[in-house]
Each structure stands twice: as C-alpha cells, then as structure tokens.
PDB file of N, CA, C and O in Angstrom:
ATOM      1  N   MET A   1      54.531-186.399 -73.238  1.00  0.00           N
ATOM      2  CA  MET A   1      55.006-187.735 -73.539  1.00  0.00           C
ATOM      3  C   MET A   1      55.011-187.911 -75.059  1.00  0.00           C
ATOM      4  O   MET A   1      54.054-187.557 -75.748  1.00  0.00           O
ATOM      5  N   ARG A   2      56.084-188.452 -75.546  1.00  0.00           N
ATOM      6  CA  ARG A   2      56.216-188.699 -76.978  1.00  0.00           C
ATOM      7  C   ARG A   2      55.465-189.961 -77.367  1.00  0.00           C
ATOM      8  O   ARG A   2      55.197-190.823 -76.531  1.00  0.00           O
ATOM      9  N   LEU A   3      55.130-190.056 -78.640  1.00  0.00           N
ATOM     10  CA  LEU A   3      54.385-191.212 -79.131  1.00  0.00           C
ATOM     11  C   LEU A   3      55.141-192.517 -78.950  1.00  0.00           C
ATOM     12  O   LEU A   3      54.532-193.538 -78.631  1.00  0.00           O
ATOM     13  N   ASN A   4      56.453-192.509 -79.147  1.00  0.00           N
ATOM     14  CA  ASN A   4      57.217-193.751 -78.971  1.00  0.00           C
ATOM     15  C   ASN A   4      57.196-194.199 -77.507  1.00  0.00           C
ATOM     16  O   ASN A   4      57.168-195.400 -77.235  1.00  0.00           O
ATOM     17  N   GLU A   5      57.208-193.251 -76.559  1.00  0.00           N
ATOM     18  CA  GLU A   5      57.113-193.593 -75.136  1.00  0.00           C
ATOM     19  C   GLU A   5      55.730-194.148 -74.808  1.00  0.00           C
ATOM     20  O   GLU A   5      55.594-195.116 -74.061  1.00  0.00           O
ATOM     21  N   LEU A   6      54.716-193.518 -75.378  1.00  0.00           N
ATOM     22  CA  LEU A   6      53.341-193.975 -75.176  1.00  0.00           C
ATOM     23  C   LEU A   6      53.155-195.389 -75.738  1.00  0.00           C
ATOM     24  O   LEU A   6      52.530-196.240 -75.104  1.00  0.00           O
ATOM     25  N   ALA A   7      53.697-195.625 -76.917  1.00  0.00           N
ATOM     26  CA  ALA A   7      53.581-196.951 -77.534  1.00  0.00           C
ATOM     27  C   ALA A   7      54.239-198.018 -76.663  1.00  0.00           C
ATOM     28  O   ALA A   7      53.706-199.119 -76.526  1.00  0.00           O
ATOM     29  N   LYS A   8      55.373-197.707 -76.084  1.00  0.00           N
ATOM     30  CA  LYS A   8      56.073-198.660 -75.219  1.00  0.00           C
ATOM     31  C   LYS A   8      55.244-198.959 -73.967  1.00  0.00           C
ATOM     32  O   LYS A   8      55.140-200.114 -73.555  1.00  0.00           O
ATOM     33  N   LEU A   9      54.661-197.935 -73.369  1.00  0.00           N
ATOM     34  CA  LEU A   9      53.804-198.136 -72.197  1.00  0.00           C
ATOM     35  C   LEU A   9      52.571-198.964 -72.545  1.00  0.00           C
ATOM     36  O   LEU A   9      52.159-199.830 -71.772  1.00  0.00           O
ATOM     37  N   MET A  10      51.989-198.697 -73.701  1.00  0.00           N
ATOM     38  CA  MET A  10      50.799-199.436 -74.126  1.00  0.00           C
ATOM     39  C   MET A  10      51.133-200.905 -74.368  1.00  0.00           C
ATOM     40  O   MET A  10      50.343-201.780 -74.015  1.00  0.00           O
ATOM     41  N   ARG A  11      52.290-201.188 -74.962  1.00  0.00           N
ATOM     42  CA  ARG A  11      52.702-202.575 -75.181  1.00  0.00           C
ATOM     43  C   ARG A  11      52.915-203.287 -73.843  1.00  0.00           C
ATOM     44  O   ARG A  11      52.522-204.441 -73.673  1.00  0.00           O
ATOM     45  N   THR A  12      53.529-202.596 -72.916  1.00  0.00           N
ATOM     46  CA  THR A  12      53.786-203.195 -71.603  1.00  0.00           C
ATOM     47  C   THR A  12      52.480-203.475 -70.866  1.00  0.00           C
ATOM     48  O   THR A  12      52.304-204.560 -70.313  1.00  0.00           O
ATOM     49  N   ALA A  13      51.582-202.526 -70.854  1.00  0.00           N
ATOM     50  CA  ALA A  13      50.315-202.673 -70.128  1.00  0.00           C
ATOM     51  C   ALA A  13      49.334-203.575 -70.865  1.00  0.00           C
ATOM     52  O   ALA A  13      48.424-204.124 -70.245  1.00  0.00           O
ATOM     53  N   GLY A  14      49.499-203.738 -72.167  1.00  0.00           N
ATOM     54  CA  GLY A  14      48.519-204.422 -72.995  1.00  0.00           C
ATOM     55  C   GLY A  14      48.424-205.928 -72.861  1.00  0.00           C
ATOM     56  O   GLY A  14      47.503-206.531 -73.411  1.00  0.00           O
ATOM     57  N   ASP A  15      49.336-206.544 -72.157  1.00  0.00           N
ATOM     58  CA  ASP A  15      49.291-207.990 -71.934  1.00  0.00           C
ATOM     59  C   ASP A  15      48.083-208.323 -71.048  1.00  0.00           C
ATOM     60  O   ASP A  15      47.825-207.623 -70.068  1.00  0.00           O
ATOM     61  N   GLU A  16      47.352-209.376 -71.382  1.00  0.00           N
ATOM     62  CA  GLU A  16      46.138-209.725 -70.636  1.00  0.00           C
ATOM     63  C   GLU A  16      46.411-209.972 -69.156  1.00  0.00           C
ATOM     64  O   GLU A  16      45.657-209.504 -68.303  1.00  0.00           O
ATOM     65  N   SER A  17      47.459-210.686 -68.850  1.00  0.00           N
ATOM     66  CA  SER A  17      47.798-210.946 -67.442  1.00  0.00           C
ATOM     67  C   SER A  17      48.137-209.655 -66.712  1.00  0.00           C
ATOM     68  O   SER A  17      47.756-209.473 -65.555  1.00  0.00           O
ATOM     69  N   ARG A  18      48.842-208.773 -67.377  1.00  0.00           N
ATOM     70  CA  ARG A  18      49.204-207.493 -66.754  1.00  0.00           C
ATOM     71  C   ARG A  18      47.977-206.622 -66.531  1.00  0.00           C
ATOM     72  O   ARG A  18      47.892-205.908 -65.532  1.00  0.00           O
ATOM     73  N   LEU A  19      47.028-206.678 -67.455  1.00  0.00           N
ATOM     74  CA  LEU A  19      45.787-205.925 -67.251  1.00  0.00           C
ATOM     75  C   LEU A  19      45.016-206.459 -66.049  1.00  0.00           C
ATOM     76  O   LEU A  19      44.439-205.684 -65.286  1.00  0.00           O
ATOM     77  N   LYS A  20      45.004-207.771 -65.878  1.00  0.00           N
ATOM     78  CA  LYS A  20      44.342-208.363 -64.713  1.00  0.00           C
ATOM     79  C   LYS A  20      45.028-207.916 -63.429  1.00  0.00           C
ATOM     80  O   LYS A  20      44.369-207.564 -62.451  1.00  0.00           O
ATOM     81  N   ILE A  21      46.344-207.931 -63.443  1.00  0.00           N
ATOM     82  CA  ILE A  21      47.110-207.499 -62.274  1.00  0.00           C
ATOM     83  C   ILE A  21      46.834-206.026 -61.974  1.00  0.00           C
ATOM     84  O   ILE A  21      46.629-205.651 -60.820  1.00  0.00           O
ATOM     85  N   LEU A  22      46.828-205.203 -63.006  1.00  0.00           N
ATOM     86  CA  LEU A  22      46.540-203.784 -62.813  1.00  0.00           C
ATOM     87  C   LEU A  22      45.142-203.580 -62.231  1.00  0.00           C
ATOM     88  O   LEU A  22      44.949-202.714 -61.377  1.00  0.00           O
ATOM     89  N   CYS A  23      44.178-204.361 -62.680  1.00  0.00           N
ATOM     90  CA  CYS A  23      42.817-204.234 -62.148  1.00  0.00           C
ATOM     91  C   CYS A  23      42.783-204.511 -60.646  1.00  0.00           C
ATOM     92  O   CYS A  23      42.064-203.844 -59.902  1.00  0.00           O
ATOM     93  N   VAL A  24      43.559-205.489 -60.210  1.00  0.00           N
ATOM     94  CA  VAL A  24      43.629-205.772 -58.772  1.00  0.00           C
ATOM     95  C   VAL A  24      44.236-204.575 -58.035  1.00  0.00           C
ATOM     96  O   VAL A  24      43.734-204.169 -56.987  1.00  0.00           O
ATOM     97  N   ILE A  25      45.302-204.020 -58.578  1.00  0.00           N
ATOM     98  CA  ILE A  25      45.953-202.882 -57.926  1.00  0.00           C
ATOM     99  C   ILE A  25      45.054-201.649 -57.981  1.00  0.00           C
ATOM    100  O   ILE A  25      45.010-200.878 -57.023  1.00  0.00           O
ATOM    101  N   PHE A  26      44.340-201.453 -59.084  1.00  0.00           N
ATOM    102  CA  PHE A  26      43.427-200.313 -59.196  1.00  0.00           C
ATOM    103  C   PHE A  26      42.377-200.330 -58.082  1.00  0.00           C
ATOM    104  O   PHE A  26      41.936-199.280 -57.614  1.00  0.00           O
ATOM    105  N   GLY A  27      41.985-201.535 -57.666  1.00  0.00           N
ATOM    106  CA  GLY A  27      40.954-201.663 -56.638  1.00  0.00           C
ATOM    107  C   GLY A  27      41.473-201.518 -55.218  1.00  0.00           C
ATOM    108  O   GLY A  27      40.691-201.554 -54.267  1.00  0.00           O
ATOM    109  N   ASN A  28      42.762-201.358 -55.064  1.00  0.00           N
ATOM    110  CA  ASN A  28      43.387-201.250 -53.740  1.00  0.00           C
ATOM    111  C   ASN A  28      44.421-200.140 -53.763  1.00  0.00           C
ATOM    112  O   ASN A  28      44.874-199.718 -54.827  1.00  0.00           O
ATOM    113  N   LYS A  29      44.785-199.678 -52.597  1.00  0.00           N
ATOM    114  CA  LYS A  29      45.816-198.650 -52.532  1.00  0.00           C
ATOM    115  C   LYS A  29      47.201-199.252 -52.753  1.00  0.00           C
ATOM    116  O   LYS A  29      48.037-198.692 -53.462  1.00  0.00           O
ATOM    117  N   LYS A  30      47.421-200.412 -52.124  1.00  0.00           N
ATOM    118  CA  LYS A  30      48.694-201.107 -52.222  1.00  0.00           C
ATOM    119  C   LYS A  30      48.394-202.598 -52.072  1.00  0.00           C
ATOM    120  O   LYS A  30      47.605-202.987 -51.211  1.00  0.00           O
ATOM    121  N   VAL A  31      49.018-203.436 -52.907  1.00  0.00           N
ATOM    122  CA  VAL A  31      48.764-204.870 -52.867  1.00  0.00           C
ATOM    123  C   VAL A  31      50.085-205.621 -52.969  1.00  0.00           C
ATOM    124  O   VAL A  31      50.957-205.248 -53.754  1.00  0.00           O
ATOM    125  N   CYS A  32      50.231-206.675 -52.179  1.00  0.00           N
ATOM    126  CA  CYS A  32      51.446-207.491 -52.196  1.00  0.00           C
ATOM    127  C   CYS A  32      51.334-208.592 -53.253  1.00  0.00           C
ATOM    128  O   CYS A  32      50.238-209.022 -53.613  1.00  0.00           O
ATOM    129  N   VAL A  33      52.480-209.030 -53.732  1.00  0.00           N
ATOM    130  CA  VAL A  33      52.551-210.010 -54.813  1.00  0.00           C
ATOM    131  C   VAL A  33      51.737-211.263 -54.486  1.00  0.00           C
ATOM    132  O   VAL A  33      50.965-211.740 -55.317  1.00  0.00           O
ATOM    133  N   SER A  34      51.909-211.789 -53.287  1.00  0.00           N
ATOM    134  CA  SER A  34      51.217-213.029 -52.919  1.00  0.00           C
ATOM    135  C   SER A  34      49.699-212.841 -52.918  1.00  0.00           C
ATOM    136  O   SER A  34      48.963-213.764 -53.266  1.00  0.00           O
ATOM    137  N   ASP A  35      49.228-211.657 -52.530  1.00  0.00           N
ATOM    138  CA  ASP A  35      47.786-211.385 -52.532  1.00  0.00           C
ATOM    139  C   ASP A  35      47.233-211.312 -53.960  1.00  0.00           C
ATOM    140  O   ASP A  35      46.135-211.798 -54.234  1.00  0.00           O
ATOM    141  N   ILE A  36      47.998-210.705 -54.858  1.00  0.00           N
ATOM    142  CA  ILE A  36      47.584-210.635 -56.262  1.00  0.00           C
ATOM    143  C   ILE A  36      47.532-212.042 -56.847  1.00  0.00           C
ATOM    144  O   ILE A  36      46.569-212.408 -57.522  1.00  0.00           O
ATOM    145  N   ALA A  37      48.576-212.828 -56.584  1.00  0.00           N
ATOM    146  CA  ALA A  37      48.646-214.198 -57.107  1.00  0.00           C
ATOM    147  C   ALA A  37      47.452-215.018 -56.629  1.00  0.00           C
ATOM    148  O   ALA A  37      46.840-215.746 -57.410  1.00  0.00           O
ATOM    149  N   LYS A  38      47.130-214.899 -55.367  1.00  0.00           N
ATOM    150  CA  LYS A  38      46.008-215.644 -54.796  1.00  0.00           C
ATOM    151  C   LYS A  38      44.688-215.207 -55.426  1.00  0.00           C
ATOM    152  O   LYS A  38      43.860-216.039 -55.796  1.00  0.00           O
ATOM    153  N   LYS A  39      44.503-213.906 -55.542  1.00  0.00           N
ATOM    154  CA  LYS A  39      43.252-213.380 -56.096  1.00  0.00           C
ATOM    155  C   LYS A  39      43.051-213.795 -57.556  1.00  0.00           C
ATOM    156  O   LYS A  39      41.924-214.053 -57.978  1.00  0.00           O
ATOM    157  N   LEU A  40      44.139-213.861 -58.324  1.00  0.00           N
ATOM    158  CA  LEU A  40      44.053-214.182 -59.753  1.00  0.00           C
ATOM    159  C   LEU A  40      44.314-215.658 -60.047  1.00  0.00           C
ATOM    160  O   LEU A  40      44.288-216.079 -61.204  1.00  0.00           O
ATOM    161  N   ASN A  41      44.566-216.441 -59.000  1.00  0.00           N
ATOM    162  CA  ASN A  41      44.862-217.861 -59.162  1.00  0.00           C
ATOM    163  C   ASN A  41      46.048-218.066 -60.117  1.00  0.00           C
ATOM    164  O   ASN A  41      46.002-218.893 -61.028  1.00  0.00           O
ATOM    165  N   MET A  42      47.098-217.292 -59.878  1.00  0.00           N
ATOM    166  CA  MET A  42      48.328-217.360 -60.662  1.00  0.00           C
ATOM    167  C   MET A  42      49.472-217.655 -59.700  1.00  0.00           C
ATOM    168  O   MET A  42      49.337-217.455 -58.493  1.00  0.00           O
ATOM    169  N   SER A  43      50.585-218.126 -60.224  1.00  0.00           N
ATOM    170  CA  SER A  43      51.737-218.379 -59.355  1.00  0.00           C
ATOM    171  C   SER A  43      52.381-217.052 -58.952  1.00  0.00           C
ATOM    172  O   SER A  43      52.314-216.064 -59.683  1.00  0.00           O
ATOM    173  N   VAL A  44      52.997-217.053 -57.788  1.00  0.00           N
ATOM    174  CA  VAL A  44      53.695-215.869 -57.296  1.00  0.00           C
ATOM    175  C   VAL A  44      54.818-215.491 -58.260  1.00  0.00           C
ATOM    176  O   VAL A  44      55.056-214.307 -58.500  1.00  0.00           O
ATOM    177  N   ALA A  45      55.505-216.486 -58.812  1.00  0.00           N
ATOM    178  CA  ALA A  45      56.618-216.226 -59.732  1.00  0.00           C
ATOM    179  C   ALA A  45      56.149-215.492 -60.987  1.00  0.00           C
ATOM    180  O   ALA A  45      56.801-214.550 -61.437  1.00  0.00           O
ATOM    181  N   ILE A  46      55.031-215.917 -61.547  1.00  0.00           N
ATOM    182  CA  ILE A  46      54.518-215.272 -62.761  1.00  0.00           C
ATOM    183  C   ILE A  46      54.063-213.850 -62.469  1.00  0.00           C
ATOM    184  O   ILE A  46      54.380-212.925 -63.217  1.00  0.00           O
ATOM    185  N   VAL A  47      53.324-213.678 -61.388  1.00  0.00           N
ATOM    186  CA  VAL A  47      52.862-212.335 -61.006  1.00  0.00           C
ATOM    187  C   VAL A  47      54.063-211.429 -60.748  1.00  0.00           C
ATOM    188  O   VAL A  47      54.090-210.282 -61.193  1.00  0.00           O
ATOM    189  N   SER A  48      55.039-211.941 -60.037  1.00  0.00           N
ATOM    190  CA  SER A  48      56.244-211.168 -59.736  1.00  0.00           C
ATOM    191  C   SER A  48      56.964-210.747 -61.017  1.00  0.00           C
ATOM    192  O   SER A  48      57.418-209.608 -61.137  1.00  0.00           O
ATOM    193  N   HIS A  49      57.064-211.662 -61.963  1.00  0.00           N
ATOM    194  CA  HIS A  49      57.703-211.333 -63.247  1.00  0.00           C
ATOM    195  C   HIS A  49      56.969-210.187 -63.943  1.00  0.00           C
ATOM    196  O   HIS A  49      57.599-209.222 -64.376  1.00  0.00           O
ATOM    197  N   HIS A  50      55.649-210.287 -64.053  1.00  0.00           N
ATOM    198  CA  HIS A  50      54.873-209.233 -64.719  1.00  0.00           C
ATOM    199  C   HIS A  50      55.013-207.897 -63.990  1.00  0.00           C
ATOM    200  O   HIS A  50      55.121-206.847 -64.622  1.00  0.00           O
ATOM    201  N   LEU A  51      55.009-207.945 -62.663  1.00  0.00           N
ATOM    202  CA  LEU A  51      55.150-206.715 -61.886  1.00  0.00           C
ATOM    203  C   LEU A  51      56.529-206.089 -62.079  1.00  0.00           C
ATOM    204  O   LEU A  51      56.653-204.865 -62.118  1.00  0.00           O
ATOM    205  N   GLN A  52      57.552-206.909 -62.197  1.00  0.00           N
ATOM    206  CA  GLN A  52      58.898-206.384 -62.451  1.00  0.00           C
ATOM    207  C   GLN A  52      58.965-205.686 -63.803  1.00  0.00           C
ATOM    208  O   GLN A  52      59.575-204.625 -63.936  1.00  0.00           O
ATOM    209  N   VAL A  53      58.336-206.289 -64.802  1.00  0.00           N
ATOM    210  CA  VAL A  53      58.311-205.673 -66.141  1.00  0.00           C
ATOM    211  C   VAL A  53      57.572-204.335 -66.082  1.00  0.00           C
ATOM    212  O   VAL A  53      58.030-203.341 -66.645  1.00  0.00           O
ATOM    213  N   MET A  54      56.432-204.318 -65.401  1.00  0.00           N
ATOM    214  CA  MET A  54      55.668-203.066 -65.294  1.00  0.00           C
ATOM    215  C   MET A  54      56.400-202.031 -64.446  1.00  0.00           C
ATOM    216  O   MET A  54      56.313-200.832 -64.710  1.00  0.00           O
ATOM    217  N   SER A  55      57.111-202.487 -63.443  1.00  0.00           N
ATOM    218  CA  SER A  55      57.875-201.582 -62.592  1.00  0.00           C
ATOM    219  C   SER A  55      58.996-200.902 -63.377  1.00  0.00           C
ATOM    220  O   SER A  55      59.279-199.722 -63.171  1.00  0.00           O
ATOM    221  N   LYS A  56      59.624-201.649 -64.271  1.00  0.00           N
ATOM    222  CA  LYS A  56      60.685-201.098 -65.117  1.00  0.00           C
ATOM    223  C   LYS A  56      60.190-199.912 -65.949  1.00  0.00           C
ATOM    224  O   LYS A  56      60.942-198.982 -66.238  1.00  0.00           O
ATOM    225  N   GLU A  57      58.922-199.965 -66.324  1.00  0.00           N
ATOM    226  CA  GLU A  57      58.322-198.899 -67.130  1.00  0.00           C
ATOM    227  C   GLU A  57      57.557-197.885 -66.273  1.00  0.00           C
ATOM    228  O   GLU A  57      56.882-197.001 -66.800  1.00  0.00           O
ATOM    229  N   SER A  58      57.668-198.022 -64.962  1.00  0.00           N
ATOM    230  CA  SER A  58      57.020-197.122 -63.991  1.00  0.00           C
ATOM    231  C   SER A  58      55.491-197.165 -64.047  1.00  0.00           C
ATOM    232  O   SER A  58      54.827-196.176 -63.737  1.00  0.00           O
ATOM    233  N   LEU A  59      54.937-198.319 -64.444  1.00  0.00           N
ATOM    234  CA  LEU A  59      53.485-198.487 -64.400  1.00  0.00           C
ATOM    235  C   LEU A  59      53.016-198.817 -62.985  1.00  0.00           C
ATOM    236  O   LEU A  59      51.878-198.528 -62.617  1.00  0.00           O
ATOM    237  N   VAL A  60      53.897-199.419 -62.202  1.00  0.00           N
ATOM    238  CA  VAL A  60      53.640-199.712 -60.791  1.00  0.00           C
ATOM    239  C   VAL A  60      54.911-199.384 -60.009  1.00  0.00           C
ATOM    240  O   VAL A  60      56.008-199.340 -60.565  1.00  0.00           O
ATOM    241  N   LEU A  61      54.735-199.154 -58.708  1.00  0.00           N
ATOM    242  CA  LEU A  61      55.874-198.830 -57.850  1.00  0.00           C
ATOM    243  C   LEU A  61      56.022-199.890 -56.763  1.00  0.00           C
ATOM    244  O   LEU A  61      55.065-200.157 -56.037  1.00  0.00           O
ATOM    245  N   PRO A  62      57.204-200.501 -56.635  1.00  0.00           N
ATOM    246  CA  PRO A  62      57.410-201.490 -55.578  1.00  0.00           C
ATOM    247  C   PRO A  62      57.614-200.813 -54.223  1.00  0.00           C
ATOM    248  O   PRO A  62      58.257-199.769 -54.118  1.00  0.00           O
ATOM    249  N   VAL A  63      57.047-201.439 -53.190  1.00  0.00           N
ATOM    250  CA  VAL A  63      57.204-200.965 -51.818  1.00  0.00           C
ATOM    251  C   VAL A  63      57.505-202.184 -50.958  1.00  0.00           C
ATOM    252  O   VAL A  63      56.706-203.119 -50.911  1.00  0.00           O
ATOM    253  N   ARG A  64      58.654-202.185 -50.273  1.00  0.00           N
ATOM    254  CA  ARG A  64      59.017-203.318 -49.426  1.00  0.00           C
ATOM    255  C   ARG A  64      58.344-203.164 -48.068  1.00  0.00           C
ATOM    256  O   ARG A  64      58.387-202.104 -47.444  1.00  0.00           O
ATOM    257  N   GLU A  65      57.722-204.255 -47.634  1.00  0.00           N
ATOM    258  CA  GLU A  65      57.114-204.321 -46.304  1.00  0.00           C
ATOM    259  C   GLU A  65      57.671-205.558 -45.611  1.00  0.00           C
ATOM    260  O   GLU A  65      57.099-206.644 -45.711  1.00  0.00           O
ATOM    261  N   GLY A  66      58.778-205.393 -44.913  1.00  0.00           N
ATOM    262  CA  GLY A  66      59.456-206.535 -44.305  1.00  0.00           C
ATOM    263  C   GLY A  66      60.016-207.428 -45.389  1.00  0.00           C
ATOM    264  O   GLY A  66      60.835-207.000 -46.203  1.00  0.00           O
ATOM    265  N   LYS A  67      59.566-208.683 -45.396  1.00  0.00           N
ATOM    266  CA  LYS A  67      60.015-209.635 -46.416  1.00  0.00           C
ATOM    267  C   LYS A  67      59.152-209.592 -47.668  1.00  0.00           C
ATOM    268  O   LYS A  67      59.510-210.166 -48.696  1.00  0.00           O
ATOM    269  N   ARG A  68      58.036-208.923 -47.579  1.00  0.00           N
ATOM    270  CA  ARG A  68      57.090-208.889 -48.707  1.00  0.00           C
ATOM    271  C   ARG A  68      57.329-207.663 -49.582  1.00  0.00           C
ATOM    272  O   ARG A  68      57.745-206.604 -49.112  1.00  0.00           O
ATOM    273  N   ILE A  69      57.052-207.843 -50.872  1.00  0.00           N
ATOM    274  CA  ILE A  69      57.095-206.721 -51.803  1.00  0.00           C
ATOM    275  C   ILE A  69      55.662-206.450 -52.220  1.00  0.00           C
ATOM    276  O   ILE A  69      54.950-207.343 -52.681  1.00  0.00           O
ATOM    277  N   CYS A  70      55.257-205.212 -52.050  1.00  0.00           N
ATOM    278  CA  CYS A  70      53.914-204.799 -52.443  1.00  0.00           C
ATOM    279  C   CYS A  70      54.057-203.768 -53.565  1.00  0.00           C
ATOM    280  O   CYS A  70      55.138-203.231 -53.804  1.00  0.00           O
ATOM    281  N   TYR A  71      52.962-203.512 -54.230  1.00  0.00           N
ATOM    282  CA  TYR A  71      52.989-202.566 -55.343  1.00  0.00           C
ATOM    283  C   TYR A  71      51.849-201.581 -55.210  1.00  0.00           C
ATOM    284  O   TYR A  71      50.758-201.916 -54.750  1.00  0.00           O
ATOM    285  N   GLU A  72      52.128-200.362 -55.622  1.00  0.00           N
ATOM    286  CA  GLU A  72      51.114-199.314 -55.670  1.00  0.00           C
ATOM    287  C   GLU A  72      51.244-198.581 -56.997  1.00  0.00           C
ATOM    288  O   GLU A  72      52.205-198.776 -57.740  1.00  0.00           O
ATOM    289  N   LEU A  73      50.282-197.755 -57.273  1.00  0.00           N
ATOM    290  CA  LEU A  73      50.285-197.026 -58.538  1.00  0.00           C
ATOM    291  C   LEU A  73      50.983-195.683 -58.384  1.00  0.00           C
ATOM    292  O   LEU A  73      50.855-195.031 -57.348  1.00  0.00           O
ATOM    293  N   PRO A  74      51.715-195.270 -59.402  1.00  0.00           N
ATOM    294  CA  PRO A  74      52.319-193.940 -59.351  1.00  0.00           C
ATOM    295  C   PRO A  74      51.250-192.876 -59.576  1.00  0.00           C
ATOM    296  O   PRO A  74      50.207-193.144 -60.173  1.00  0.00           O
ATOM    297  N   LYS A  75      51.515-191.701 -59.104  1.00  0.00           N
ATOM    298  CA  LYS A  75      50.615-190.568 -59.363  1.00  0.00           C
ATOM    299  C   LYS A  75      51.010-190.027 -60.730  1.00  0.00           C
ATOM    300  O   LYS A  75      51.831-189.117 -60.844  1.00  0.00           O
ATOM    301  N   ASP A  76      50.414-190.604 -61.758  1.00  0.00           N
ATOM    302  CA  ASP A  76      50.852-190.374 -63.131  1.00  0.00           C
ATOM    303  C   ASP A  76      49.621-190.264 -64.015  1.00  0.00           C
ATOM    304  O   ASP A  76      48.672-191.030 -63.851  1.00  0.00           O
ATOM    305  N   LYS A  77      49.625-189.326 -64.946  1.00  0.00           N
ATOM    306  CA  LYS A  77      48.468-189.118 -65.821  1.00  0.00           C
ATOM    307  C   LYS A  77      48.164-190.358 -66.657  1.00  0.00           C
ATOM    308  O   LYS A  77      46.998-190.722 -66.814  1.00  0.00           O
ATOM    309  N   PHE A  78      49.193-191.009 -67.194  1.00  0.00           N
ATOM    310  CA  PHE A  78      48.960-192.192 -68.013  1.00  0.00           C
ATOM    311  C   PHE A  78      48.258-193.277 -67.203  1.00  0.00           C
ATOM    312  O   PHE A  78      47.303-193.890 -67.681  1.00  0.00           O
ATOM    313  N   VAL A  79      48.724-193.516 -65.985  1.00  0.00           N
ATOM    314  CA  VAL A  79      48.140-194.562 -65.140  1.00  0.00           C
ATOM    315  C   VAL A  79      46.695-194.205 -64.776  1.00  0.00           C
ATOM    316  O   VAL A  79      45.829-195.080 -64.760  1.00  0.00           O
ATOM    317  N   LYS A  80      46.434-192.945 -64.490  1.00  0.00           N
ATOM    318  CA  LYS A  80      45.056-192.509 -64.189  1.00  0.00           C
ATOM    319  C   LYS A  80      44.146-192.734 -65.394  1.00  0.00           C
ATOM    320  O   LYS A  80      43.028-193.231 -65.254  1.00  0.00           O
ATOM    321  N   ASP A  81      44.631-192.366 -66.571  1.00  0.00           N
ATOM    322  CA  ASP A  81      43.847-192.565 -67.796  1.00  0.00           C
ATOM    323  C   ASP A  81      43.651-194.050 -68.083  1.00  0.00           C
ATOM    324  O   ASP A  81      42.572-194.465 -68.505  1.00  0.00           O
ATOM    325  N   LEU A  82      44.690-194.850 -67.855  1.00  0.00           N
ATOM    326  CA  LEU A  82      44.601-196.289 -68.064  1.00  0.00           C
ATOM    327  C   LEU A  82      43.570-196.897 -67.124  1.00  0.00           C
ATOM    328  O   LEU A  82      42.797-197.766 -67.527  1.00  0.00           O
ATOM    329  N   LYS A  83      43.554-196.448 -65.885  1.00  0.00           N
ATOM    330  CA  LYS A  83      42.582-196.948 -64.910  1.00  0.00           C
ATOM    331  C   LYS A  83      41.156-196.669 -65.377  1.00  0.00           C
ATOM    332  O   LYS A  83      40.295-197.547 -65.312  1.00  0.00           O
ATOM    333  N   LYS A  84      40.913-195.464 -65.839  1.00  0.00           N
ATOM    334  CA  LYS A  84      39.568-195.114 -66.340  1.00  0.00           C
ATOM    335  C   LYS A  84      39.181-196.014 -67.511  1.00  0.00           C
ATOM    336  O   LYS A  84      38.048-196.488 -67.591  1.00  0.00           O
ATOM    337  N   PHE A  85      40.122-196.242 -68.411  1.00  0.00           N
ATOM    338  CA  PHE A  85      39.850-197.039 -69.602  1.00  0.00           C
ATOM    339  C   PHE A  85      39.642-198.512 -69.262  1.00  0.00           C
ATOM    340  O   PHE A  85      38.653-199.113 -69.681  1.00  0.00           O
ATOM    341  N   VAL A  86      40.570-199.093 -68.506  1.00  0.00           N
ATOM    342  CA  VAL A  86      40.510-200.530 -68.182  1.00  0.00           C
ATOM    343  C   VAL A  86      39.291-200.841 -67.331  1.00  0.00           C
ATOM    344  O   VAL A  86      38.570-201.800 -67.607  1.00  0.00           O
ATOM    345  N   CYS A  87      39.057-200.055 -66.316  1.00  0.00           N
ATOM    346  CA  CYS A  87      37.943-200.331 -65.398  1.00  0.00           C
ATOM    347  C   CYS A  87      36.596-200.157 -66.096  1.00  0.00           C
ATOM    348  O   CYS A  87      35.601-200.747 -65.675  1.00  0.00           O
ATOM    349  N   LYS A  88      36.558-199.374 -67.130  1.00  0.00           N
ATOM    350  CA  LYS A  88      35.325-199.202 -67.890  1.00  0.00           C
ATOM    351  C   LYS A  88      34.929-200.492 -68.607  1.00  0.00           C
ATOM    352  O   LYS A  88      33.741-200.765 -68.777  1.00  0.00           O
ATOM    353  N   TYR A  89      35.911-201.285 -69.026  1.00  0.00           N
ATOM    354  CA  TYR A  89      35.653-202.478 -69.829  1.00  0.00           C
ATOM    355  C   TYR A  89      35.799-203.800 -69.084  1.00  0.00           C
ATOM    356  O   TYR A  89      35.531-204.856 -69.657  1.00  0.00           O
ATOM    357  N   LYS A  90      36.211-203.767 -67.838  1.00  0.00           N
ATOM    358  CA  LYS A  90      36.438-205.040 -67.146  1.00  0.00           C
ATOM    359  C   LYS A  90      35.155-205.676 -66.660  1.00  0.00           C
ATOM    360  O   LYS A  90      35.187-206.750 -66.060  1.00  0.00           O
TER     361      LYS A  90
END
C-alpha cells in the first residue's frame, strides 16, 4: 500500500463517529445499521452516511439481509491493524 492510499484510509477512519462505529463492528461479526445506531444513540441516517463513506474506501463491507443492510469487516491487513490499535485505546 502506498503512503497516499494509507493517508486516505487514515483520514476516513479517523473521524470520531466512524471510530465508534468501527468499535461496534469490531465487537461483532456482522452488524446492521439500525443496531449500530441504537447502540451508539445516533440516528440511522447519520450512521448510514458514515458507513457509506467507509464502504467506499473498503473499510467495511455491506451485506443485504432482506430489507436491512448490515456491515462486516473485510479480511484486510489495514483493518486488522486498525482493530488492534483502536481497541487498545477505547
């Protein structure tokens, strides 16, 4: 991974709300938008927006379950390293 790609991923993941969302996903295999919103006391629209931004950068993967959209983590070295780092400080 090039430094410019890494910097873009770090900027995307570095938002406080996105880190909170990632922490919820890190603790589960797959989590739906409404469950994340409820757990973090945030609106579904805001959580959905952040997840879409992270999905664009492949930080999370969307999975449709009927009418619900859930998210899981990709099997990716950056995401694994991010999980170790974030969970250490949360």
